[in-house]
Backbone as a chain_set.jsonl record, in Angstrom:
{"seq": "MTAGASWLDAPVRVAGVAVRAAIVDLDGTMVDTLGDFHATLNRMLPEFGLPAVSREQVEVRIGKGSEYLVAQTLRIHLDDARADAVYPQAIESYQRHYADVNGNHANVFPGVAEGLQRLADAGLALACITNKPTAYARELLRLKGLLGFFRVVNGGDAFPRKKPDPMPLLETCRQIDMQPAHTLMVGDSQNDALAARGAGCAVVLATYGYNHGEPIRATPAAAYFDRLDQLELERDV", "coords": {"N": [[62.512, -105.884, -34.653], [59.322, -107.408, -34.328], [58.159, -110.035, -32.086], [57.733, -113.211, -33.549], [57.589, -112.25, -36.12], [58.556, -112.46, -39.528], [61.854, -112.409, -40.944], [61.768, -111.367, -43.501], [59.619, -109.687, -43.325], [60.368, -107.22, -42.448], [61.08, -103.863, -43.503], [63.137, -102.989, -46.337], [66.098, -101.156, -46.701], [66.938, -99.258, -49.34], [69.464, -97.596, -50.804], [69.303, -96.091, -48.512], [66.593, -95.596, -48.156], [63.602, -96.705, -46.739], [61.78, -99.346, -47.93], [59.249, -101.528, -49.392], [58.678, -102.416, -51.847], [59.548, -102.225, -55.335], [59.368, -100.316, -58.255], [60.225, -100.585, -61.539], [61.669, -98.97, -64.276], [61.864, -99.537, -67.867], [63.126, -99.053, -70.648], [66.356, -97.862, -71.059], [66.883, -98.139, -68.385], [66.696, -100.879, -67.541], [67.091, -102.202, -70.003], [69.003, -101.565, -72.892], [67.616, -100.088, -75.422], [68.01, -98.472, -77.55], [69.052, -99.215, -80.065], [66.95, -100.736, -81.148], [64.921, -98.777, -81.42], [66.175, -97.021, -83.203], [66.57, -98.644, -85.485], [63.898, -99.228, -86.122], [62.73, -96.704, -86.663], [64.222, -95.999, -88.899], [63.309, -97.825, -90.7], [60.729, -96.967, -90.993], [60.834, -94.238, -91.919], [61.672, -94.063, -94.744], [59.319, -94.806, -96.033], [57.877, -92.529, -96.17], [59.293, -90.92, -97.736], [61.462, -89.795, -96.449], [64.738, -89.036, -95.127], [67.164, -91.152, -93.388], [67.738, -91.202, -89.806], [70.145, -90.383, -87.24], [71.674, -92.338, -84.57], [72.185, -90.677, -82.42], [70.335, -88.621, -82.781], [68.004, -90.004, -82.287], [68.322, -90.889, -79.643], [68.029, -88.653, -77.895], [65.359, -88.275, -77.954], [64.015, -90.316, -76.767], [61.903, -91.828, -74.281], [59.428, -90.731, -73.682], [57.406, -92.204, -74.711], [56.103, -94.008, -77.603], [54.533, -92.475, -79.317], [55.371, -89.826, -78.915], [58.061, -90.096, -79.668], [57.893, -90.758, -82.424], [56.487, -88.516, -83.422], [58.273, -86.401, -82.836], [60.525, -87.203, -84.24], [59.655, -87.046, -86.894], [59.576, -84.291, -87.071], [62.19, -83.593, -87.342], [62.659, -83.48, -90.025], [60.404, -82.295, -91.16], [58.042, -79.529, -91.23], [55.804, -78.358, -88.617], [53.078, -78.54, -89.405], [53.097, -80.296, -91.621], [54.254, -82.538, -90.426], [52.281, -83.191, -88.55], [50.24, -83.91, -90.286], [51.232, -86.206, -91.5], [51.595, -87.887, -89.386], [49.523, -89.838, -88.395], [49.676, -92.018, -90.229], [52.36, -92.535, -89.992], [52.76, -93.377, -87.303], [51.37, -95.763, -87.325], [52.903, -97.212, -89.157], [55.332, -97.251, -87.763], [54.674, -98.79, -85.44], [54.076, -101.221, -86.648], [56.547, -101.965, -87.795], [58.078, -102.001, -85.467], [57.125, -104.189, -84.081], [58.32, -106.264, -85.457], [61.007, -105.747, -85.008], [61.467, -105.619, -82.273], [63.551, -106.161, -79.602], [65.63, -107.21, -81.115], [67.859, -105.581, -81.487], [68.605, -104.884, -78.976], [69.985, -104.784, -75.658], [70.504, -106.131, -72.407], [71.418, -104.083, -69.738], [74.614, -104.112, -68.034], [74.695, -105.769, -64.895], [71.981, -105.633, -64.355], [70.216, -107.953, -64.299], [71.357, -109.261, -62.114], [70.997, -107.297, -60.176], [68.171, -107.099, -60.037], [67.673, -109.647, -59.059], [68.836, -109.469, -56.517], [67.138, -107.552, -55.325], [64.722, -108.96, -55.399], [65.415, -111.199, -53.825], [65.691, -109.932, -51.421], [63.128, -109.637, -50.69], [61.46, -107.728, -51.816], [58.541, -106.636, -53.512], [58.224, -106.615, -56.977], [57.63, -104.543, -59.789], [57.106, -103.493, -63.176], [57.135, -100.497, -64.96], [56.563, -98.76, -67.923], [56.658, -96.472, -70.709], [56.406, -97.667, -73.101], [54.268, -99.671, -75.238], [52.289, -102.162, -73.576], [52.253, -104.887, -74.493], [54.554, -105.042, -76.109], [56.46, -104.436, -74.195], [56.255, -106.598, -72.373], [56.982, -108.703, -74.075], [59.613, -107.988, -74.754], [60.868, -108.097, -72.223], [60.507, -110.81, -71.748], [62.054, -111.942, -73.832], [64.571, -111.157, -73.013], [64.939, -112.488, -70.674], [63.932, -111.454, -68.262], [61.313, -111.202, -67.472], [60.145, -112.854, -65.517], [60.781, -111.756, -63.047], [58.862, -109.928, -62.297], [55.806, -108.981, -60.77], [53.857, -107.467, -61.944], [53.475, -105.897, -65.102], [53.239, -102.881, -66.637], [52.457, -100.982, -69.409], [52.594, -98.054, -71.591], [50.038, -97.937, -72.562], [48.384, -98.84, -70.609], [47.036, -97.231, -68.815], [45.046, -94.169, -68.639], [46.826, -92.011, -68.594], [50.364, -91.32, -68.958], [53.728, -91.747, -67.613], [55.375, -88.6, -67.377], [53.239, -88.252, -65.585], [51.818, -89.101, -62.425], [49.951, -91.165, -62.344], [50.407, -93.88, -63.477], [52.222, -94.99, -61.587], [50.802, -94.784, -59.165], [48.559, -96.401, -59.704], [49.811, -98.839, -60.201], [51.008, -99.345, -57.734], [48.649, -99.783, -56.315], [47.799, -102.14, -57.57], [49.715, -103.984, -56.731], [49.261, -103.932, -54.102], [50.505, -102.051, -52.357], [51.713, -99.288, -50.495], [52.47, -96.046, -51.846], [54.431, -94.616, -50.406], [55.983, -96.634, -49.442], [57.277, -97.61, -51.58], [59.741, -97.841, -54.08], [60.874, -96.022, -56.867], [62.673, -96.967, -59.669], [64.622, -95.661, -62.046], [65.66, -93.847, -65.048], [65.443, -91.263, -65.845], [64.269, -87.81, -65.985], [61.524, -87.892, -66.321], [60.816, -90.246, -64.937], [61.527, -89.465, -62.357], [59.823, -87.264, -61.914], [57.311, -88.494, -62.051], [57.526, -90.218, -59.857], [57.831, -88.381, -57.754], [55.352, -87.067, -57.866], [53.692, -89.167, -57.175], [54.462, -89.761, -54.633], [56.561, -91.465, -54.135], [59.894, -92.562, -53.381], [62.876, -92.114, -55.388], [65.437, -93.631, -57.34], [68.134, -93.218, -59.625], [69.493, -94.28, -62.717], [72.755, -93.79, -64.013], [73.452, -94.222, -66.603], [71.463, -94.064, -68.485], [69.008, -92.618, -70.776], [67.525, -90.032, -70.603], [66.751, -87.871, -72.228], [68.963, -86.612, -73.261], [69.995, -84.962, -71.309], [71.999, -84.128, -68.37], [71.817, -86.535, -65.846], [72.279, -86.227, -63.127], [71.462, -83.724, -62.517], [68.875, -83.964, -61.876], [66.938, -84.275, -59.037], [67.302, -86.963, -56.7], [67.091, -89.89, -54.567], [69.338, -91.445, -54.758], [71.998, -92.224, -57.082], [72.949, -94.583, -59.552], [75.511, -96.61, -61.006], [75.429, -99.216, -61.755], [72.813, -101.55, -61.453], [73.072, -103.643, -59.662], [74.691, -102.6, -57.754], [73.366, -101.006, -55.995], [72.834, -99.932, -52.664], [71.742, -102.135, -50.193], [69.973, -102.671, -47.226], [68.724, -104.356, -44.365], [66.08, -103.494, -42.259], [65.978, -104.001, -38.786]], "CA": [[61.486, -106.742, -35.266], [58.444, -107.942, -33.297], [58.197, -111.486, -31.929], [56.932, -113.956, -34.509], [57.658, -111.67, -37.464], [59.576, -113.003, -40.421], [62.941, -111.501, -41.345], [61.378, -110.695, -44.732], [58.562, -108.716, -43.061], [60.978, -105.925, -42.177], [61.381, -103.128, -44.731], [64.507, -102.958, -46.839], [66.589, -99.822, -47.037], [67.639, -99.178, -50.62], [70.059, -96.26, -50.816], [68.881, -95.398, -47.302], [65.143, -95.394, -48.134], [62.909, -97.919, -46.307], [60.747, -99.689, -48.915], [58.812, -102.915, -49.473], [58.452, -102.725, -53.258], [60.267, -101.391, -56.3], [58.822, -100.213, -59.606], [61.426, -100.411, -62.359], [61.509, -98.548, -65.671], [62.427, -100.512, -68.808], [64.084, -98.51, -71.616], [67.379, -97.007, -70.485], [67.13, -98.55, -67.004], [67.021, -102.306, -67.589], [67.511, -102.647, -71.331], [69.42, -100.556, -73.868], [66.754, -100.313, -76.581], [68.271, -97.455, -78.566], [69.214, -99.863, -81.361], [65.617, -101.087, -81.648], [64.245, -97.554, -81.856], [66.885, -96.511, -84.373], [66.26, -99.511, -86.625], [62.481, -99.103, -86.468], [62.508, -95.404, -87.301], [64.84, -95.983, -90.225], [62.423, -98.585, -91.584], [59.531, -96.154, -91.188], [61.038, -92.961, -92.609], [61.654, -94.129, -96.208], [57.946, -94.934, -96.521], [57.35, -91.178, -96.328], [60.264, -90.177, -98.523], [62.322, -89.045, -95.535], [66.043, -89.68, -94.919], [67.441, -91.817, -92.114], [68.207, -90.394, -88.687], [71.286, -90.962, -86.523], [71.409, -92.838, -83.218], [72.197, -89.533, -81.506], [69.055, -87.928, -82.93], [66.978, -90.834, -81.657], [68.555, -91.026, -78.2], [67.521, -87.509, -77.132], [63.895, -88.257, -78.078], [63.484, -91.505, -76.096], [61.494, -91.732, -72.884], [58.072, -90.212, -73.499], [56.471, -93.044, -75.431], [56.264, -94.147, -79.047], [53.87, -91.37, -80.005], [56.272, -88.672, -78.853], [59.259, -90.402, -80.448], [57.578, -90.646, -83.851], [56.133, -87.126, -83.73], [59.461, -85.546, -82.803], [61.424, -87.618, -85.318], [59.13, -86.433, -88.121], [59.889, -82.865, -87.049], [63.576, -83.378, -87.775], [62.65, -83.244, -91.465], [59.18, -81.647, -91.625], [57.476, -78.504, -90.361], [54.784, -78.9, -87.72], [51.84, -78.868, -90.113], [53.3, -81.501, -92.424], [54.472, -83.647, -89.495], [50.978, -83.565, -88.003], [49.459, -84.563, -91.339], [51.821, -87.518, -91.776], [51.713, -88.665, -88.155], [48.695, -91.051, -88.231], [50.237, -93.111, -91.018], [53.705, -92.814, -89.489], [52.726, -94.163, -86.073], [50.961, -97.119, -87.707], [54.089, -97.834, -89.751], [56.304, -97.473, -86.688], [54.248, -99.916, -84.608], [54.189, -102.441, -87.458], [57.962, -102.335, -87.885], [58.622, -102.289, -84.137], [56.749, -105.562, -83.733], [59.321, -107.15, -86.061], [62.357, -105.407, -84.538], [61.514, -105.648, -80.81], [64.553, -106.999, -78.949], [66.71, -107.661, -82.005], [69.029, -104.703, -81.371], [68.568, -104.435, -77.583], [70.814, -105.561, -74.736], [70.343, -105.854, -70.983], [72.57, -103.378, -69.182], [75.363, -104.897, -67.05], [74.275, -105.697, -63.501], [70.527, -105.533, -64.181], [69.658, -109.228, -63.84], [71.868, -109.489, -60.764], [70.352, -106.324, -59.304], [66.788, -107.525, -59.826], [67.705, -110.824, -58.188], [69.101, -108.99, -55.157], [65.916, -106.924, -54.825], [63.751, -110.033, -55.171], [65.881, -111.996, -52.692], [65.465, -109.136, -50.216], [61.707, -109.691, -50.379], [60.696, -106.64, -52.412], [57.627, -106.881, -54.624], [58.75, -105.9, -58.138], [56.751, -104.255, -60.917], [57.742, -102.721, -64.247], [56.323, -99.483, -65.633], [57.231, -98.177, -69.073], [55.763, -95.811, -71.652], [56.284, -98.57, -74.244], [53.05, -100.475, -75.144], [52.444, -103.294, -72.661], [52.573, -106.137, -75.19], [55.959, -104.981, -76.512], [57.267, -104.483, -72.974], [56.272, -107.974, -71.866], [57.747, -109.539, -74.995], [61.028, -107.65, -74.604], [61.32, -108.671, -70.955], [60.58, -112.27, -71.93], [63.199, -112.247, -74.687], [65.814, -110.876, -72.292], [64.999, -113.295, -69.464], [63.651, -110.636, -67.087], [59.878, -111.112, -67.193], [59.795, -113.587, -64.309], [61.028, -110.986, -61.825], [57.839, -108.907, -62.058], [54.408, -109.331, -60.519], [53.023, -106.661, -62.834], [54.131, -105.088, -66.133], [52.291, -101.922, -67.194], [52.991, -100.125, -70.454], [51.996, -96.742, -71.78], [48.626, -98.082, -72.912], [47.671, -99.477, -69.491], [46.26, -96.231, -68.091], [44.762, -92.993, -69.467], [47.971, -91.097, -68.632], [51.68, -91.951, -68.893], [54.782, -90.952, -66.977], [55.662, -88.238, -65.978], [52.074, -88.233, -64.707], [51.971, -90.135, -61.387], [48.914, -92.199, -62.401], [50.885, -95.264, -63.61], [52.821, -95.461, -60.339], [49.747, -94.945, -58.165], [47.743, -97.566, -60.051], [50.626, -100.041, -60.034], [51.066, -99.577, -56.283], [47.375, -100.387, -55.93], [47.76, -103.514, -58.084], [50.582, -104.857, -55.932], [48.834, -103.753, -52.711], [51.625, -101.41, -51.676], [51.609, -97.84, -50.374], [53.546, -95.341, -52.554], [55.508, -94.237, -49.486], [56.801, -97.829, -49.204], [57.654, -98.091, -52.911], [60.86, -97.148, -54.711], [60.928, -95.956, -58.327], [64.022, -97.139, -60.214], [64.518, -95.173, -63.416], [66.849, -93.265, -65.679], [65.123, -89.985, -66.482], [63.457, -86.832, -65.267], [60.147, -88.397, -66.356], [60.664, -91.18, -63.821], [61.614, -88.706, -61.111], [58.607, -86.464, -61.771], [56.22, -89.416, -61.736], [57.735, -90.675, -58.483], [57.55, -87.272, -56.839], [53.91, -86.854, -57.851], [53.038, -90.309, -56.528], [54.93, -89.901, -53.263], [57.564, -92.533, -54.069], [61.304, -92.206, -53.528], [63.395, -92.511, -56.7], [66.87, -93.737, -57.606], [68.283, -93.023, -61.064], [70.667, -94.823, -63.401], [73.604, -92.774, -64.645], [73.797, -94.644, -67.964], [70.272, -94.077, -69.334], [68.846, -91.667, -71.875], [67.177, -88.738, -70.004], [66.545, -86.82, -73.226], [70.229, -85.942, -73.529], [70.344, -84.059, -70.21], [72.729, -84.795, -67.28], [70.848, -87.089, -64.907], [72.531, -85.781, -61.754], [70.744, -82.466, -62.313], [67.534, -84.345, -61.421], [67.024, -84.747, -57.649], [66.982, -88.367, -56.451], [67.66, -90.423, -53.328], [70.667, -91.954, -55.101], [72.288, -92.492, -58.493], [73.721, -95.822, -59.598], [76.178, -96.961, -62.259], [74.955, -100.581, -62.028], [71.701, -101.841, -60.551], [73.498, -104.556, -58.598], [75.518, -101.88, -56.791], [72.534, -100.267, -55.051], [72.998, -100.357, -51.275], [70.578, -102.772, -49.573], [70.104, -102.997, -45.812], [67.476, -104.834, -43.768], [65.726, -102.945, -40.956], [65.734, -105.047, -37.787]], "C": [[60.641, -107.363, -34.154], [58.519, -109.459, -33.249], [57.262, -112.148, -32.932], [56.98, -113.417, -35.917], [58.778, -112.323, -38.255], [60.639, -111.949, -40.691], [62.535, -110.713, -42.579], [60.251, -109.694, -44.528], [59.124, -107.319, -42.824], [61.256, -105.198, -43.485], [62.863, -103.183, -45.079], [64.891, -101.508, -47.084], [67.413, -99.923, -48.314], [68.137, -97.748, -50.756], [69.523, -95.427, -49.647], [67.391, -95.186, -47.16], [64.462, -96.711, -47.774], [61.741, -98.205, -47.243], [60.403, -101.175, -48.822], [58.562, -103.352, -50.916], [59.305, -101.799, -54.111], [59.56, -101.471, -57.645], [59.97, -99.798, -60.51], [61.043, -100.019, -63.782], [62.212, -99.553, -66.585], [63.517, -99.908, -69.694], [65.07, -97.567, -70.939], [67.717, -97.326, -69.048], [67.528, -100.018, -66.941], [67.639, -102.717, -68.917], [67.879, -101.45, -72.2], [68.678, -100.842, -75.167], [66.979, -99.291, -77.684], [68.38, -98.073, -79.954], [67.891, -100.269, -81.981], [64.89, -99.857, -82.187], [64.859, -97.023, -83.149], [66.531, -97.325, -85.61], [64.816, -99.345, -87.075], [62.196, -97.791, -87.183], [63.08, -95.376, -88.712], [64.203, -96.978, -91.188], [61.198, -97.745, -91.954], [59.759, -94.972, -92.123], [61.028, -93.064, -94.13], [60.249, -94.276, -96.794], [57.302, -93.575, -96.768], [58.335, -90.275, -97.069], [61.234, -89.371, -97.693], [63.629, -89.788, -95.303], [66.181, -90.291, -93.53], [67.886, -90.813, -91.06], [69.345, -91.129, -87.987], [70.846, -91.496, -85.162], [71.336, -91.681, -82.227], [70.879, -88.757, -81.579], [67.922, -88.698, -82.262], [67.111, -90.8, -80.137], [67.927, -89.897, -77.399], [65.998, -87.412, -77.188], [63.228, -89.458, -77.406], [62.967, -91.139, -74.703], [60.087, -91.249, -72.644], [57.042, -90.995, -74.298], [56.672, -93.016, -76.933], [55.673, -92.967, -79.8], [54.768, -90.136, -80.048], [57.491, -88.899, -79.734], [59.0, -90.226, -81.938], [57.288, -89.2, -84.225], [57.364, -86.237, -83.788], [60.472, -85.931, -83.875], [60.95, -87.053, -86.65], [59.525, -84.964, -88.211], [61.362, -82.572, -87.319], [63.595, -82.946, -89.233], [61.486, -82.391, -91.95], [58.767, -80.518, -90.69], [56.3, -79.104, -89.589], [53.534, -79.352, -88.469], [51.982, -80.16, -90.909], [53.515, -82.716, -91.52], [53.149, -84.129, -88.908], [50.14, -84.319, -89.028], [49.931, -85.995, -91.586], [51.706, -88.456, -90.571], [50.819, -89.901, -88.084], [49.213, -92.25, -89.011], [51.603, -93.523, -90.482], [53.665, -93.674, -88.229], [52.266, -95.589, -86.362], [52.137, -97.882, -88.296], [55.113, -98.179, -88.677], [55.926, -98.701, -85.866], [54.377, -101.235, -85.366], [55.638, -102.903, -87.531], [58.537, -102.705, -86.518], [58.291, -103.711, -83.705], [57.744, -106.566, -84.299], [60.703, -106.974, -85.437], [62.54, -105.697, -83.048], [62.515, -106.669, -80.257], [65.735, -107.389, -79.802], [67.99, -106.856, -81.854], [69.149, -104.16, -79.945], [69.387, -105.363, -76.698], [70.525, -105.15, -73.297], [71.604, -105.166, -70.478], [73.289, -104.258, -68.152], [74.831, -104.685, -65.633], [72.78, -105.685, -63.277], [69.932, -106.837, -63.661], [70.089, -109.52, -62.407], [71.202, -108.539, -59.761], [68.902, -106.672, -59.016], [66.727, -108.733, -58.9], [67.952, -110.422, -56.743], [67.848, -108.369, -54.548], [64.859, -107.977, -54.511], [64.131, -110.87, -53.958], [65.678, -111.264, -51.367], [63.991, -109.071, -49.841], [60.876, -108.571, -50.954], [59.753, -107.165, -53.49], [58.095, -106.021, -55.795], [57.677, -105.739, -59.204], [57.545, -103.458, -61.936], [56.721, -101.745, -64.816], [57.158, -98.88, -66.754], [56.207, -97.442, -69.919], [55.638, -96.589, -72.957], [54.959, -99.338, -74.128], [53.281, -101.769, -74.358], [52.866, -104.577, -73.367], [54.033, -106.17, -75.607], [56.87, -105.07, -75.294], [57.372, -105.909, -72.442], [57.111, -108.884, -72.763], [59.24, -109.259, -74.874], [61.591, -108.239, -73.315], [61.449, -110.188, -71.054], [61.816, -112.651, -72.733], [64.521, -112.101, -73.942], [65.9, -111.605, -70.953], [64.676, -112.561, -68.186], [62.191, -110.666, -66.652], [59.507, -111.755, -65.863], [60.033, -112.843, -63.01], [59.797, -110.188, -61.395], [56.45, -109.484, -61.827], [53.495, -108.672, -61.55], [53.918, -105.968, -63.845], [53.066, -104.191, -66.748], [52.988, -101.019, -68.205], [52.233, -98.823, -70.569], [50.531, -96.779, -72.155], [47.793, -98.663, -71.773], [46.726, -98.519, -68.776], [45.996, -95.03, -68.995], [45.933, -92.02, -69.584], [49.271, -91.871, -68.425], [52.595, -91.139, -67.987], [55.13, -89.791, -67.912], [54.449, -88.034, -65.076], [52.228, -89.351, -63.666], [50.972, -91.282, -61.492], [49.461, -93.616, -62.548], [51.499, -95.822, -62.328], [51.752, -95.715, -59.284], [48.907, -96.186, -58.438], [48.528, -98.871, -59.881], [50.818, -100.362, -58.555], [49.778, -100.235, -55.795], [47.32, -101.857, -56.363], [48.602, -104.478, -57.25], [50.334, -104.693, -54.43], [49.953, -103.157, -51.865], [51.392, -99.901, -51.618], [52.746, -97.167, -51.148], [54.72, -94.974, -51.652], [56.44, -95.399, -49.179], [57.356, -98.402, -50.504], [58.744, -97.215, -53.506], [60.691, -97.173, -56.226], [62.381, -96.045, -58.756], [63.96, -96.753, -61.684], [65.799, -94.58, -63.941], [66.61, -91.852, -66.172], [64.345, -89.064, -65.559], [61.991, -87.255, -65.25], [59.876, -89.336, -65.191], [60.651, -90.441, -62.491], [60.35, -87.886, -60.87], [57.413, -87.34, -61.408], [56.315, -89.886, -60.291], [57.376, -89.586, -57.483], [56.042, -87.043, -56.729], [53.156, -87.951, -57.127], [53.41, -90.446, -55.062], [55.883, -91.052, -53.06], [58.964, -91.93, -54.074], [61.788, -92.707, -54.884], [64.908, -92.613, -56.655], [67.036, -93.797, -59.118], [69.591, -93.599, -61.588], [71.444, -93.702, -64.076], [73.833, -93.046, -66.123], [72.63, -94.546, -68.947], [70.226, -92.937, -70.328], [68.577, -90.241, -71.379], [67.175, -87.596, -71.007], [67.812, -86.007, -73.489], [70.697, -85.004, -72.438], [71.095, -84.812, -69.115], [71.765, -85.267, -66.188], [71.057, -86.57, -63.493], [71.957, -84.396, -61.485], [69.317, -82.717, -61.824], [67.624, -84.884, -59.999], [66.563, -86.196, -57.5], [67.596, -88.788, -55.126], [69.069, -90.935, -53.553], [70.758, -92.104, -56.612], [73.147, -93.755, -58.525], [74.29, -96.055, -60.987], [75.813, -98.372, -62.712], [73.858, -100.893, -61.017], [72.128, -102.747, -59.408], [74.421, -103.895, -57.584], [74.698, -100.996, -55.85], [72.727, -100.82, -53.643], [71.687, -100.925, -50.741], [70.885, -103.076, -48.118], [68.742, -103.428, -45.293], [67.257, -104.148, -42.431], [65.441, -104.096, -39.992], [65.274, -104.419, -36.479]], "O": [[61.186, -107.8, -33.14], [58.89, -110.102, -34.231], [56.135, -111.696, -33.136], [56.464, -114.056, -36.834], [59.816, -112.689, -37.705], [60.361, -110.75, -40.671], [62.894, -109.543, -42.719], [59.941, -108.927, -45.439], [58.406, -106.333, -42.99], [61.626, -105.829, -44.475], [63.717, -103.395, -44.219], [64.099, -100.727, -47.612], [68.448, -100.589, -48.355], [67.347, -96.806, -50.816], [69.317, -94.22, -49.773], [66.947, -94.648, -46.146], [64.706, -97.728, -48.422], [60.813, -97.402, -47.341], [61.153, -101.971, -48.256], [58.268, -104.519, -51.175], [59.728, -100.732, -53.666], [59.2, -102.552, -58.111], [60.615, -98.776, -60.274], [60.198, -100.658, -64.409], [63.055, -100.327, -66.132], [64.697, -100.211, -69.519], [64.667, -96.584, -70.316], [68.725, -96.846, -68.529], [68.559, -100.367, -66.367], [68.598, -103.488, -68.951], [67.16, -100.452, -72.241], [69.062, -101.733, -75.924], [66.219, -99.246, -78.652], [67.857, -97.517, -80.92], [67.715, -100.166, -83.194], [64.315, -99.893, -83.275], [64.146, -96.627, -84.07], [66.226, -96.763, -86.662], [64.537, -99.323, -88.273], [61.499, -97.772, -88.198], [62.482, -94.793, -89.616], [64.526, -96.975, -92.376], [60.7, -97.809, -93.078], [58.955, -94.733, -93.025], [60.418, -92.21, -94.774], [60.022, -93.903, -97.945], [56.305, -93.474, -97.483], [58.231, -89.049, -97.037], [61.778, -88.373, -98.166], [63.649, -91.018, -95.28], [65.413, -89.982, -92.62], [68.351, -89.718, -91.379], [69.49, -92.343, -88.124], [69.775, -91.146, -84.666], [70.524, -91.701, -81.302], [70.37, -88.293, -80.559], [66.988, -88.098, -81.731], [66.111, -90.692, -79.428], [67.352, -90.14, -76.339], [65.411, -86.551, -76.534], [62.007, -89.601, -77.469], [63.514, -90.262, -74.034], [59.586, -91.34, -71.524], [55.935, -90.512, -74.536], [57.323, -92.121, -77.471], [56.234, -92.509, -80.795], [54.904, -89.488, -81.086], [57.91, -88.0, -80.463], [59.804, -89.61, -82.638], [57.789, -88.71, -85.237], [57.488, -85.408, -84.689], [61.202, -85.072, -84.369], [61.773, -86.622, -87.458], [59.779, -84.451, -89.301], [61.736, -81.414, -87.505], [64.438, -82.146, -89.639], [61.558, -81.818, -93.037], [59.094, -80.536, -89.504], [55.859, -80.218, -89.875], [52.996, -80.424, -88.194], [51.097, -81.015, -90.879], [53.015, -83.802, -91.812], [52.922, -85.332, -88.782], [49.417, -85.253, -88.682], [49.123, -86.885, -91.85], [51.72, -89.677, -90.727], [51.328, -90.964, -87.729], [49.191, -93.374, -88.51], [51.965, -94.699, -90.51], [54.457, -94.608, -88.098], [52.725, -96.527, -85.711], [52.349, -99.052, -87.979], [55.689, -99.267, -88.682], [56.771, -99.562, -85.62], [54.748, -102.253, -84.781], [55.928, -104.086, -87.352], [59.373, -103.602, -86.411], [59.094, -104.362, -83.036], [57.989, -107.607, -83.689], [61.476, -107.927, -85.346], [63.652, -105.989, -82.609], [62.346, -107.877, -80.422], [66.748, -107.853, -79.277], [69.084, -107.38, -82.067], [69.73, -103.095, -79.733], [69.475, -106.565, -76.948], [70.328, -103.97, -73.004], [72.719, -105.609, -70.755], [72.65, -105.06, -67.471], [74.553, -103.556, -65.227], [72.334, -105.724, -62.13], [69.208, -106.821, -62.665], [69.288, -109.969, -61.587], [70.884, -108.932, -58.638], [68.449, -106.554, -57.877], [65.836, -108.831, -58.057], [67.336, -110.98, -55.834], [67.527, -108.628, -53.388], [64.182, -107.901, -53.486], [63.27, -111.216, -53.148], [65.512, -111.891, -50.321], [63.636, -108.517, -48.801], [59.695, -108.456, -50.624], [60.123, -108.031, -54.283], [58.337, -104.826, -55.626], [56.918, -106.665, -59.489], [58.542, -102.821, -61.596], [55.588, -102.119, -65.117], [58.322, -98.532, -66.555], [55.016, -97.749, -69.857], [54.851, -96.216, -73.828], [54.547, -99.639, -73.007], [54.338, -102.391, -74.465], [53.751, -105.282, -72.882], [54.69, -107.203, -75.479], [57.926, -105.701, -75.347], [58.461, -106.369, -72.101], [57.859, -109.731, -72.274], [60.048, -110.188, -74.889], [62.678, -108.818, -73.321], [62.384, -110.778, -70.512], [62.541, -113.574, -72.363], [65.476, -112.831, -74.207], [66.827, -111.369, -70.179], [65.097, -112.993, -67.112], [61.868, -110.197, -65.561], [58.637, -111.247, -65.155], [59.534, -113.261, -61.965], [59.699, -109.806, -60.229], [55.979, -110.346, -62.569], [52.492, -109.249, -61.971], [55.002, -105.499, -63.496], [52.093, -104.685, -67.318], [53.987, -100.372, -67.89], [51.352, -98.521, -69.765], [49.846, -95.759, -72.076], [46.61, -98.948, -71.961], [45.727, -98.946, -68.196], [46.659, -94.883, -70.022], [46.026, -91.281, -70.565], [49.285, -92.933, -67.803], [52.291, -89.999, -67.635], [55.176, -89.983, -69.127], [54.612, -87.677, -63.909], [52.716, -90.432, -63.994], [51.125, -92.285, -60.795], [49.025, -94.5, -61.81], [51.317, -96.998, -62.016], [51.783, -96.732, -58.591], [48.581, -96.936, -57.518], [47.969, -99.886, -59.465], [50.793, -101.53, -58.167], [49.815, -101.139, -54.96], [46.852, -102.713, -55.613], [48.244, -105.645, -57.085], [51.071, -105.225, -53.599], [50.303, -103.68, -50.807], [50.924, -99.307, -52.59], [53.875, -97.657, -51.119], [55.873, -95.017, -52.083], [57.559, -95.19, -48.711], [57.844, -99.532, -50.536], [58.671, -95.988, -53.439], [60.398, -98.22, -56.804], [63.226, -95.293, -58.27], [63.319, -97.437, -62.481], [66.876, -94.771, -63.376], [67.468, -91.283, -66.846], [63.838, -89.47, -64.514], [61.288, -87.006, -64.271], [58.838, -89.241, -64.535], [59.856, -90.755, -61.605], [59.86, -87.821, -59.742], [56.602, -86.973, -60.558], [55.31, -89.945, -59.583], [56.699, -89.843, -56.487], [55.518, -86.848, -55.632], [52.106, -87.704, -56.535], [52.745, -91.171, -54.321], [56.012, -91.568, -51.95], [59.193, -90.897, -54.704], [61.191, -93.613, -55.466], [65.581, -91.8, -56.022], [66.192, -94.356, -59.818], [70.651, -93.429, -60.986], [70.857, -92.778, -64.641], [74.357, -92.186, -66.83], [72.778, -94.903, -70.115], [71.253, -92.359, -70.684], [69.336, -89.329, -71.709], [67.556, -86.474, -70.672], [67.736, -84.846, -73.894], [71.7, -84.312, -72.613], [70.868, -86.008, -68.932], [70.984, -84.471, -65.666], [70.096, -86.482, -62.729], [71.964, -83.939, -60.342], [68.631, -81.785, -61.404], [68.327, -85.868, -59.771], [65.565, -86.605, -58.094], [68.507, -88.134, -54.618], [69.907, -90.874, -52.653], [69.751, -92.111, -57.321], [73.972, -93.974, -57.638], [73.66, -95.75, -62.0], [75.878, -98.687, -63.9], [73.974, -100.531, -59.846], [71.605, -102.633, -58.3], [74.887, -104.552, -56.653], [75.264, -100.31, -55.0], [72.779, -102.035, -53.45], [70.644, -100.277, -50.826], [71.92, -103.663, -47.803], [67.716, -102.913, -45.739], [68.123, -104.197, -41.558], [64.745, -105.049, -40.342], [65.015, -105.131, -35.509]]}, "num_chains": 1, "name": "protein.A"}
């Protein structure tokens, strides 16, 4: 460290990667929102004369935004043409019900609050990126006591493109005045990994998330973690 520099000016090594900021995914990484999605879809479906879906059917469809979740859930019961015809009314119904359900059936994963505190205490700038609409993301984080950790929260409606496109990460890095090469993506899915790779960010992945029903360790990452507060942190000196 150079003379006169603060201890916090030095980069932090997270899982061996030197970074100054972390961008954290929401659903499946910080908060288990499967119950919210399941409850919302099962409020929506009867409006179209469709039967309820199981938690397992919902889980493998999480991670690509509300539009994808609704479109693919309709296809459990309907052919493509009918699903496409119903979709505009279905997504409106889904968003209306989700506003009532948001956070009611969701729980913060163990170690998340402690892990965010460790990252913040180490001097990392923190941001949240999710494919969930920004207003719902901010409200969920507020309800779960996590909103205060983040300088920026960007949802799926914040930019023209969503993860796995790198645009949300690149734009969020710009907002927090951080280079992608100095920024860590913390996620739970291949979508997060693809977005990070495209943006030039390192990525670490939760083992407990959704990942569309696929084994997460098949997705290349700098590290995998069972609890966010167990990520290795070291200070470069």
